[in-house]
N, C-alpha and C positions, 0 to 999 in steps of 0.2 A: 504492500498497501505506499502510496508517493504521497507523504506531506506538504503538501503545498508551502506550509508559513513558514518549512526551512531553508527555501529558495530565496528569499528575502529579507533585505534586512534594510531599512529605511529606505524603501524603493529600487534598492541594489542587487546585485545578483551574488548570493554566496555562494563565489565558487568552488571550496570543497563540497559542497552539500551536491550541485549540480551536478560537477563532475563523476563523483561517487556512486551517482544514481544508474540504475538498468533494470530501468522496468521491462516486462512481457507488454507485448501492444495492450493485452484486455485491462493490463493496470492504468497505463500512458491514454488511455482513452475513457476511462472513468476519470482518473485524475484532471480531463478537458472538461469532461459531465460535470465538474460541483459546483461552475461559476468560480472558474477562477479571475484575477482578478487582469490584466492586459499583462502587466510586467510577469506575472506567471506565465500564462499562455508562453509569453517569450523563454520562460527558464522549461518550458515543456516543451518547445521547437529545439531549445537549441539543447536535450539530452535528446529527442528523436536524430539529430544530426550526429552527434559526437557519437553514439551509439550504432548507427546507423539502421535504427529498429524501421525493422522491413514492416511495410502496411502502412505507415504513417505518411507519409507521399499524399493519397489522396487528401487527408484531411490538413495538412499543412497548403495544399496548393488555393485553396479557398483563402488562406490569410492572407498572403500577400498583399491582395489590397484593403491591408492593416494600416494607418499611418503608423509612424513612429515607430518605437521597440520592435514591437509584436510582428509586423510586416517586416523587418529587416532579419529577423530573427531568422522569419520562417523562409524567407530568401535563403539565407545561410545555408541551413538545414536543407532545403531543396539540393542547393549544390551539392553538401553532402553527398546525402544519396542518391546523386544521379549516377547511372550507369549507363555503357555504350547499348547495352542491353534493352534499359525499360525506357521508359518515355516519359520522363519528366522534362527533359528539353523540348519534345513537340508542345509538351502540353504545357510553357513559360511560352514559348512563341506562336504560339495559340490566345494565347492570353493577354501577349503585349499588343496581339494586332490593335485591337480595339478598344483597350482597356486606359483606365483614369490612367491620371499623376502616378498616384500611388503603385498601381500595378504593373507600369510600365517600367520606373526608380528601382523598385523591389526586383521584376522580373530581370533586372539587365543584372542586378547583381546577383541574384541566383545565378545565373549565367556566366557569368565572371568567376565566381567562385569555383562551379563544376567545370570551368576550360583550365582554371591555376589545376586542381585537379585534375586534368588530362584525360576527361570525360564527352568532351562534344568532339562531335560528328563533325567528319570532313565537309559538311555542307554548311557550319556554321557560320563560317567567315562570310561567306558571300551571301547570305541570307542578312546579320550585321551591318554589310554594304549594303546592302538597299533599306536600313534601317537608319543608317546616316542619313540619307536622304527624305524620309519618310518624317524623320524628327527636324528636317530643316522643314520644310515645307507649316510642318507644323507651327515653328514659331513663324513662319512669314504670315500663316496667315492668325496671329493674333492670338498663339494659344503656347502654351507652355514646351517648349526643343528639349528633349534630354539630348541630344547631342553627344556631350561631355562620356556620359554614362555608355552608347554607344562604342565610342573609340575606348573605354576602358575595354570592355570586350573584346577590341579585335588588337587593343597594343598586349593581353595576357594572350591573346593565341600569336600575336606576331604576324598576323598577316599582313599581304603583299597592299600595298599602298593606303596602308594606315596613316601614313604622316600626311600624303596629301588629302585623305579624309578629313584630316586635323585639322587643316590648313580652311577645304569649306566651309565647314563649321562655323569657325573663327570669322571670316571675310561674311558669314553667309544668316549667323543668328549673334545680334550686339546684345541678349542677354545670357548668353552659355559663360561659364565658368572658364574664364580665359586664361588662368592660368592654372585651375589643372589641364586642362590642353597642352600649355608650356611642357608644364611637367612629363604627358604623356608622349610628347612627341621627342621632348629629351632622352628619356630612357629609351623610347625603339631605337633612336639612327645611336645612341649608345651601344643597345646589348640586343637589337634584333625585335628583343619585347619586354614589358614591364613586371621585370622580375622582380620587385619591391611589394608589388603587389598579388602576385604570384608566393612569394614566401607569406604575407601575410594571412590570405585567401584558404590556403590547404596547412595553415598549421593549425595550433588549437584553439577552441572557440574565444579562451581568452585574451587574445591577441588584437581579434577583433571586435570585443565588446570591452574594452580595460577601461574607457570612463563609464561604464555601468559596473564596475563591483562596488563591492563594500570593502571596505578599510577598514580595521581596528584604529581606532587612532590615541596613541599612545598616549599617556597623562602629561600633563603637567608637570616640571618640576618643578614643587616649591622654592621660590623665590622669597629673597629678606621685602620687608615694606621698600618701598623708595621712600627718601628723606620727602618731608612736606615742605617742596618752594614751587611759589608761582610760578605758573606758564605763562612769561611777556610774549609777546608774538615781536618774532625777528626785526630788527629795524637793518639788518646787511644781510647780502647771500649768504646762504651757506654753504658749507665746503661738505660736499658727500663721496668718499670713497667709491669708487666704481664697484659694482654687484662683480663677484666673481664669473668668471666664463661661464655660460651655461651646461651643464654636464646633460646628461640624456634625454634630458626636456630641452634641448634648444630647438627650436624651428630647425629643419632641413628641406629644402625644394626636393628630394631626394625621395620621403615617405608620404607615401600616399595616404590623403585622412581616413582617419578613423570612420567619419560618420560622410554621407555625400554632403556638401556642402549648399544647401539647399535652405537648411534653418538657420535663423538669427537670432540663437539662443543658446546662452551657454548655462550648462549644468551647474548649480550655485554650491551645489557638494564639490566641482570639478575647476572651480574657478579658482583654487591656491592648490598648487603640488603640495604635494609630503614632502613637506621638508624640517629637518630637527629645528632650525633654530628661525622657523616663519614668525613665532609670535617674541621675539626677543628685540629688547630697545622700542616697545612701541610707548610712546612720550605717552604722560601721566598729566594729570592737570591737578590743582595744590589739595587735591584731597588724596593723592595717590593714586587717583584711580583714570583709566582711560577719559579722550576728552568726549563730548554728549556726539551720538553719531549727527550727522547731517539731516535735514528733513526731506528726506527724497519724496516722499508722499506729493510736498508742495512744489518738488521739480518738475513731478510729474502732471499736476495741475498747472504748472504757469505755462504762460505763453513761451517758452522757447522751447517745451517740449511739444505745445498747441501744435506749432510751426512744423513740425516733425509731423513725416510718412505715419500709419501707423504700425508698419515694422520698426522703423527707427526708433517711436516712442518705446516701444517694447523694449528692444536694445540699450537704448539710454538708459531707462531704467533699471539693467544692470549690470552696465560698465558704468556708472556714476560711482556705488555701491560697493563696486568692487574696486578704483582706482583709488578710491577713500580708503578702503583696505590693505593694497599694497602702500600707496603711502605711509601710511602708519607704521609696518612693520618691517617695510624696506629703506626708507627716506627717514624712517622716526621722526616725522614731522606731519600735523596735518594736512590733508588737499588744501586747504583754505590757504596754510600759509606758505605754498612752494615761491617758491621764485623761478625763471624762466630754464635754466638750467638745469635746474631738479625734475622739472617737468617730461624735459626731455628723456633726460638718465630713466623717469617713471614708464615713460611708453620706448622707449626703445631698448633699453637692458633690460631692470626689471620685470614690464609685463612678459618680455618673452620665455624666462625665466620661472614664473611663475605659476604658468597657466602652461594642464595639458600638451604636446604641439598640436593636438585634431584641432583646437579653441583658438591658436595663435593666428590662423592667417582670419578668422573673423573678426578678433579685438584689432589685430592692426591692416581690416579693410578701408576703403574709402567711404561707405559709410559707417565706421566705428568713428572716422574722424569731426566726419558732421555732428552725431554725437557727442564727440569731448567739446565741441564747439556750443551747443548747445548750454553743456554742461557748465565751463567757465563763463558763458553771459549769464548764465542762472547764480552763479557764486558771486559774479560784477555787479546784477542789478539788486540783489539781498544785501548788498556792500560787506560781504563773507570775505570777498579775494581782497589777500594782503597785497596780491601783486595781479592783478586781472588781463593789462594789458601785456606783460609781462606774458603771461600764459599762451594769450593770443598770438603772440611773435614767438613763443615755440612751439607751437602747433604749426604756425609757417614753415618755420624750421624742418620739424617732423614731415610734414607733405614733399620735402625739398630732399630729405636724407631715404625717405622711404623711392623717392623717383629713381635716386643717384644709383640707389641699388639694383631695382630694377635694371636700370642700364647698361650697369659694370656685369651682371648677369649673362646680360644679352637678351633678356627676355623682353619680345617684339610685343604690340598691343594685349599688354598688360594693364592692371587696374589706373585708372585716369584719377591719379590723386590731386586735379587741379579744386581749389575750392568753388565747391559749385554755387557761391556767392557772386561769385566775379570781381573779385575786389583782384587786380595784378598785382596790389603787391601779395597778391598770395599764391603766385604764380611760381610751384615749383621747380617751371624751368631758371626760376631766376638770379641773379650769383647771391652765394651765401657768403659773402666776405663780411667777418666782424659777426656768425656764430659762434657760438659755445665751442669748444673742443669733443667732437661726439667721436674722437678714436680711440677711446677706453678698449677695455678687452673685449666687450661684448656688442662694442658699437656700431664694429662693421658686419655683426651676425644674421641678427632678425633678419628676416624678411618676412612681405606682407601675407606669408602663408606657411605653414606649417609641415 
């Protein structure tokens, strides 16, 4: 008997329990019939895929139409269950033909997985080439094209004409994920196929779903009470030591994203990397306590957030508290007290080390920079920012630095980091004379994708 509650804690997978489960088909079906939550259904899908549970594929196939983790876990499981003798590939192609956005996205993920496992048919490359054309036409007609997802299947297969098809998507779908397509093109040009995705998709399920794993947090060591001294706002620019060079969490353009880059959210439990000293050095107020948090509800209800598109408004509501937390923990100063140099370091040095790699792309995307600008304007309007204009200038420097990194990496048609407000002073291509030194150990390493 499967205990559904044993698979999930705090809405995250308990890896050991899921990995050790080996139910019969009858036990597995009984668990599904017990009205599990979406996360529990996803856990059951992972169990079916990991144990190659015979007879589970017909149950999993309709689940690829589910959004979020349920659909993706079911797609991964189907990719693991596929063989060259069963009909899983054929069924996936049939579902994709006229399927919804979720069906198509998860269907392509399943095809990438079965291709990585060496279970693709000889006809799949040709079918995927036709699907690239279909997704481009869908995008041209005003729908959501998923050309980059099809190209990932082709890159995993090492199909001929993959680089040409990638360029077709870049040229004809202005809303495609250009960074992912550039990554795929470089992988194919260098190695003939996308070896990073192959290694990820054919490995243990915990690699593909690492951001959903429950991690026990070690108890914080007891610390002596700090002296009761009043905390005054700084009157001069503070000097901070550059953070240490990124370890395993540093963004790497060659690493495929853990999740499809269609979501504009960063799960709260994933926002800080598990780092032993992440709570060290946070500033204290006059009573030895952390300063009161900013009123992010007021930001969300304010004119700065109201001017954002709905998705960006939601993203800004997450990124604002994230910056506040990182500022306290890494820069050791409240966000409102940062000067321009510290704000640049926060975005280009601290943030890429603090976030899991799969979320760095969103946190350093052009959309995220729009959100940061809204946060700065909120802090200025409410009189909280010690150096509001300096923060705006710092954001311009970040735009220029990210653009320069894209150019140095040889990435064409990448994300557009120019300021959407059209201020010529925010032009990322402008000269950067007089900018703070960004040449610390980490400044040259963050890229706008993880």
